[in-house]
C-alpha positions in Angstrom: 104.9 137.3 131.9 107.2 135.5 134.5 110.2 133.6 133.1 108.6 130.2 134.2 105.5 130.9 132.5 107.2 131.8 129.6 109.5 128.7 129.6 106.5 126.6 130.1 104.8 128.0 126.8 108.1 127.6 124.9 108.4 123.8 125.8 104.7 123.1 125.2 105.1 124.8 121.8 108.4 122.9 121.0 106.9 119.5 121.8 103.8 120.5 119.6 106.0 121.4 116.6 106.5 118.0 115.0 102.9 117.6 114.7 102.7 120.4 112.5 105.5 119.3 110.3 104.1 117.7 107.3 105.7 115.1 105.6 106.7 114.3 102.1 104.2 112.1 100.4 105.2 108.2 100.2 104.4 105.6 97.7 103.1 102.5 99.7 103.9 100.4 96.8 107.5 101.0 96.6 108.9 102.5 99.8 110.8 100.5 102.4 109.7 100.3 106.1 112.0 103.1 107.1 110.6 105.5 104.6 107.0 104.5 105.7 107.8 104.8 109.0 109.2 108.7 108.5 106.8 109.8 106.2 103.3 108.5 107.9 102.1 109.6 111.3 101.2 107.0 113.5 103.3 104.0 111.4 106.1 103.2 113.7 108.8 100.3 112.4 106.7 97.6 113.1 104.1 98.7 111.3 105.8 99.8 108.7 107.6 96.2 108.6 104.0 94.9 108.3 103.1 97.1 105.6 106.1 96.1 103.3 105.4 92.3 104.5 101.9 92.3 103.2 102.6 93.9 100.1 105.4 91.5 99.4 102.9 88.6 100.1 99.5 90.2 98.2 101.3 92.3 95.6 100.8 96.0 95.4 98.1 98.1 96.9 95.3 99.2 94.5 93.6 101.6 97.2 94.8 103.3 100.3 92.1 101.9 102.0 93.6 98.3 101.5 96.2 99.1 104.2 93.3 98.3 106.7 94.1 94.7 105.7 97.5 94.9 107.5 97.6 94.1 110.9 97.6 97.3 113.3 96.4 99.7 110.7 93.2 101.2 111.0 90.6 102.9 109.0 91.2 106.2 111.3 94.9 105.9 110.6 94.6 105.7 106.9 92.4 108.9 107.0 94.8 110.4 109.0 97.4 109.9 106.4 95.6 109.9 103.2 97.0 113.2 101.9 100.6 111.7 102.3 99.7 108.2 100.6 100.7 107.4 97.0 100.0 104.1 94.9 101.7 104.6 91.4 104.3 106.6 90.0 106.1 109.2 92.2 104.9 112.1 90.0 102.6 113.1 92.7 99.3 113.0 90.3 98.3 109.7 91.5 97.0 110.5 95.2 95.0 107.8 97.1 92.4 110.2 98.0 91.8 111.0 94.1 88.2 109.3 93.5 87.8 106.4 91.0 87.5 107.5 87.2 85.0 105.1 86.8 82.7 106.7 89.4 83.5 110.3 88.4 80.8 112.0 86.2 81.8 112.8 82.8 83.6 116.2 81.9 81.4 116.6 78.7 77.8 115.0 79.5 75.6 114.4 76.2 73.1 117.0 75.6 69.7 116.5 76.8 67.5 115.3 73.9 64.8 118.1 73.1 61.1 116.7 74.3 58.8 116.2 71.5 55.7 118.7 71.1 52.4 117.1 71.9 50.3 116.1 69.2 
């Protein structure tokens, strides 16, 4: 391999490195604009400020999907960052991607009633 080809490959790999690095999860209800911009892929300072402004005006987000109500935030952008979005406490057990408990199947369903014998 020539030195020129090696250099081109190395530069390409270095340019892609930031795309592979995973950010820390961020609580969209408590983080400031700087933390949002740093933690969420595709969210720059302007969109981060818009998130904070929307939150201050309308209250905390109940779901990650509500971010789509912020101008400039698309559902695709939310889906790309879903794993890093938190809503409640910073304990890490309240991921935005977790399904709603009310829609989940019960963990101990009631046993089926036995069929009545034919008369």
